[in-house]
Structure formats: structure tokens, C-alpha cells
C-alpha positions, 0 to 999 in steps of 0.5 A: 832468582836473586833478592829483590833488594838492590845492592851497590855495584861491585866495587872497583877492586872486585877482580883483585879480591878474587885474584888474591883470594879475598873472595873465594866465590864460595857459600858457607854451605860449600864449607859445610858440605866439605866438613860433612864429607870430611868427618861426618861424625865430628862434633859441629856444635855444643849448646845448651841441648848438648852436642850435634855432629856434622852428620846430624846437622846436615840431616836437619839442614836438608829437612828444614830446607825442604820444609821452607820450600813447603811453606812457599819460600822462593829463592830471593825471599827473606827468612828472619832468625831471632833465635838464641845461640843454639845449633838450630840458628845455624841450621835455619841459616844454612837451610835458607841458603840451601833454598836460595833465601836471604837471612835476616839476623835479629838479636834476641833482645829485640822486642815489638818495636824493633821487630816490627820495623826490621822484619817489615823492612826486610820483607820477612816471609818466615821468621824463626823464634823461640817460644820463650827466652829470658822470660819473654813470650816471642809467640805473643809478640809475633801475634801482636805484630801480624798486622804490621808484617804484611809479607810474613806468612809463617813463624817457626817456633823452637821449644815446647814451653807453655807458649807453644802455638796452635794458631794459624801461621805458627808451626813448631820446629819439629813440625817443619822438619817433619814436613821437610822430611816428607817432601824431600829435597833433590840435588837438582832442586837445590842446585837450581836455587843456588845463589851466586856468591855475589848475591845478597846473603845476609841483612843485619841491622845497624845500631841506628846512630842517626835515627832508625837502624839501617839494614846492612846488606852483605853478599856471600863473598863480603861476609865470608871474606871477613872470617878468612884472615882469622885461621892464619892469623891465629893458627886455627884449623879443624881441631880448633874449639871455638866459643861464642856467647855474643849473639849470632844476630850480631856480626861478631857472633855470626862471623866467629861463632857461626861461620868460622867453625864451619869454614874450618870444619871445627867445633863451636861451643855456644852459650845462649846467655853469658855466664862466666862461671858456666864458661869456665866449666865449658873450657875445662869440659870441651877444651875451648881454645878461642873466644871473642867478645866484649871487654867486660866478658874478659873481666867477668872471667877473671873474677869468676868464683870458680876460676881456680877450681877448673883447668882452663889451660886450653884457653889460648886466645881472647879477642876483645871487641867494642871497648879499650882493654884496661891495663889492669885487666891485661895484667890480671889476665897474665897473672891468672891465665898465663897461657892466654893471649889477649888482644883487641879488634875493631869493626862494624856491621858494615865492614866486619872486623877490620883491625885485629891484634895477634898473640905475638903483639907486644903488651904495649901494642895490646894496651894502646891499639886495636890491632892492624888492618887485616888482609883484604882491607885498607884504612886511611885517616882524614881530617874533616876536609877529607885530606889525609892526616900525618902519622899519629894524628887523630882523623876520621877512619875511612875504609875500603876492601873485600869485607865492605858491605853492599849497601843499606837495605832500600836506602842506597842514597843514604849509603852513598852519603856515607862514602867518599868515592870508594872509601866508606866513612865509618863515623869513628875517629882514630890514630895510626902509629908508625907500625900501622897499629890503629887506635880508636879515639872516639866517634863522630856518630852518637852512640853508647857502647854498653858492655859491647852492645851499641845503644843507638842514641838517636833511635832511643831519643825518638822513643823518649820524645813520644812520652807525653810529658817529655818536652826535650831530652838528651841521652848521653854516655856515662862511664861505668866501671864494668860496662864501659858506658851506660845511658844517662837521660836528661829530660825537660818536662812540660809539667812539674809533677814528679817523674822517676826512672821507674816511670820512664822504664814503664813507658819504654816497656809499654813501647816495646823497646829492647831493655838493654836500650833503656837509660839507667840514669835519669835526671830531670832539669828545668831546661836543657843547656843549648847553644845560641842557635838552640842546639842541645849541648850534649858535651855539657850534659855528658860532663855533668852526668859523668861527674855526678855519677862517679861521685855516687859510685864512689860514695 
């Protein structure tokens, strides 16, 4: 039985994707089973709780899978996961796959507002949450949302903190595993629930650039295709040690933290919260060779207070995503970490990582591009009339290929509006040089790139408009020396009383908005600049805030 969610038809190139090996027609479970059989005592993951072998992880997967069946999870049901980067995230995902369920990956920073919308939209039947994480009580949140999540039957809680549940509908990870071990799962039962590689595998919500976030649907084939080019491009194999601090709830964290180590039969080293000093220690302790993350992560490593005190010579590759790589950072990396290759990459939730550099790229290409298109994908640049632009000319980035998603959850009409025939319009602008290197030049969709995290402007503005004192608002990106961009809100009030950033933050906290989405600059104005037709002139607001903020930063 497949998911009740309708996906787009298979693309015209599907047969070619299979013939060329871009679609392997395999599940992540198949790679996992191969790794368990090949070397069961190999370390599969290392997290805050310590190491876990492939054998140990396999036993947990079987127990949690059988436990999910005992909770009434059927093939095609949705299982949401909002756990930090722990091996239990991977176990829950593989267990869901083992019973034919769809995984809905949720970022730990999400709060009531986002979870109410996303888990409801995804029709989550079971959700995995921590008891507490970063001083937030997830059990209390799900308790508040119960009435808004009609499909949700059970919340599985990881942890033994003070918020450990006792109410109906909650059970601990240990209790679920025990139920599963008591029930058991036969090979025939698992085989009968096995999804087809073209079935829906993963629902991951976008940043909501034009309103509420959209649930990007990936099949097993499309999402795993996005990880296939990495081993050949970067020389990875089963001996690789791969680090990930970006949340598994993002496609970057999922592809190159969850999927890639398993597909290689390698070892993953995970951080729940990015701490550069801790990362330096982990590199020395475990021989980490590769990491991927937002550009500020690299800056943090280079300024880590303990960098000179540890042997980090094993670290060979850093793939920077989400923002340009400043020249000063590349030069500093060459000076402080001469064995480290730094290169860029670009992608989206809908299409995985489409372009990527390589360790062999000249420094100028590293500085001036986001790499070249990976095998399995095609990219073209067009003008606003849809006509191809000459080499070196800025255009709208459109893509197609084996990594491309299979539509937005329950929004196929909205999906089709983003396509030009077989080409998906990414909403990004860029150029491509004579050597086929792509460079991002901007965005046609409104978004703020805060430290590699996409802040959905329209979504946040909609929340700001709910404030009873706000008559009009504009949220714009303001340059920041470390985070690349932060959010600046300019508001027009319907009264003359004082209104501070603290007032705004208290409102957003009460609304349950994820904290990284909160504006970090607030300016109250008597009237927002508008066009004669009444449209807010964001370019003027962006320019004024950028100038004002940069003056404050250097004062």
C-alpha cells in the first residue's frame, strides 16, 4: 500500500535515470542491510551518547519497527521525526521505512505554530520527539497541539528528563522498543510492507518563501539519487568518517549525515548543537575526514579557541552551502588548515544538492562559483520570457533530473505553477561561465539566509500582521558579518505608543514561532515606502536598514 498523497507522474527521463544508474531502485534500508551484513561490529554512528555499531542499530531498527506496527502504523502512514542529531533519528527513519511508512522530517527548532501546520498537513500518525532539548519542553507542546492533530495517535518520547510523559498517547522510546521486541517482526511481514523505490519516502517542508511552507515529496529514488555522486566526486568509501551538525530535518543533514554514511557502510559523527570547539575535539578523537554545513560553520572552526591544541589533520573536505565563501575565509583556511579543501555547493529541498565544487577546483573557482552540476541533473539559465541567456549572463535558474522532487504535498497545482515544462524554476538567479561553473546571484523569491538557515519572509510577515498594533510590516534581509544575513522588520503601527524589539519578541514567543525566525532588528516608521500602486518598496527598506545597521556595527 502506497501513501495516500498523490505525487507528480514519473518524469519523462525516468527510464534513462534507471539505465544510467542515477536511480538504483534501492531503499536506504537495502544499503543499511548490506552494511550490517558486511561488518556488523563496525561503528555506524557516534553521537552525544557514544558509539553505536551497525549490529546494535539493526537490533533497534527491528524493535522500533515492530513497535510501530503495534501502535497501528500501516504501510503508507506518516511518521514524523523531530529529534536532534542522535542515532535514534536514523533508527526511527529506518524503522518507518521497514514497515512501509513515510517519514516527515521536522527541524528541532520548530515550535507550536510550525508543528501544528506541518504534522497536520503530513497526517502524522506517530511523532518522535525529545522530552526536552535546548530548554524547550516538546511533550508539553504536543499536549497543547493534540486537538489540532486529528491523525496523531502516539508521541514517542526520547529521554528521561523531568518532562517524561505519563498521559495517554505518550510512550517512551524504551517502552516502544520493548513492545517491539515482545511482538517481533518476521521477514515475510517486512517484505509485504516493503515500499517500491518510486513510492513516497520523505516529506520535508520548505522555507515557505511565498506563504506557508510547502511539503516537498521525495521518492526513495529521487532523494537517494542526490547522495550518489558524492563518493566518486570526493573519494569516499566505507572507511570514511563523515561529520554532520546541520539538523537531519534539513535535506543537507539528511542526505549527508543520515543517508551517505549508510550508503557507504561508513561512520557518521553527529553533533546535536553546533559547537566549534567540540567539533575540533571530535576531529582529533575520531579522525573526521569530511563535513558539510553553512559557511559560518567554517568561520567558526577557524576561530575556535582550541584549534591549535588538537590534531585536525584528518579533516580533508568542507562543503560550504547556503552562502558565498568569503575570500578571507578561504585564505585563512589554507593558512590554518593546509590539508583542508574548501568548496561550495548549491541546492534546495526540492532538488537536493544540484551543483558542487571539488577538491581539484582552482582557488578562483572556489571563490567565484558554487561548483558544477552533478551527474544526473541538468541546469539552464533563462530570462523572464523563458529564453536561454548567453554564457556569463544572469538568468533564472531552472533544473531537471533525477534528484528532482515529485511535487508539493496536497498542492500539485502549486507544484505545476513552478514548472516550465519539465524544467523546475528554482526561484534563484545565477550565471554560468565558459567552464560550466555556476554562481548564485540572488533570489527571485523573498527569503533571508541566516547562517545557512532559510528564514521564510512571507510566512514570518503573516505572523507579524497578527499583532493587533501592526498596521503594515516589511521583513528584509540585512547583511551580517558572521551570519551573512539577519532579519530586519520595519513596522507601521496603528497607534503612537512605544513599541520595542522586546515587545515584538514576546509576541512571537506567545505565537509559538521558531526563535531563529524572529527579527533581530526593529524599526518603527510613520509610513512604509510604497509605489504609486501601493506596493511596499522593499529595496528602499533593505538599503536604509543595511546602511543604518552597518554604521551601528562599526560604531
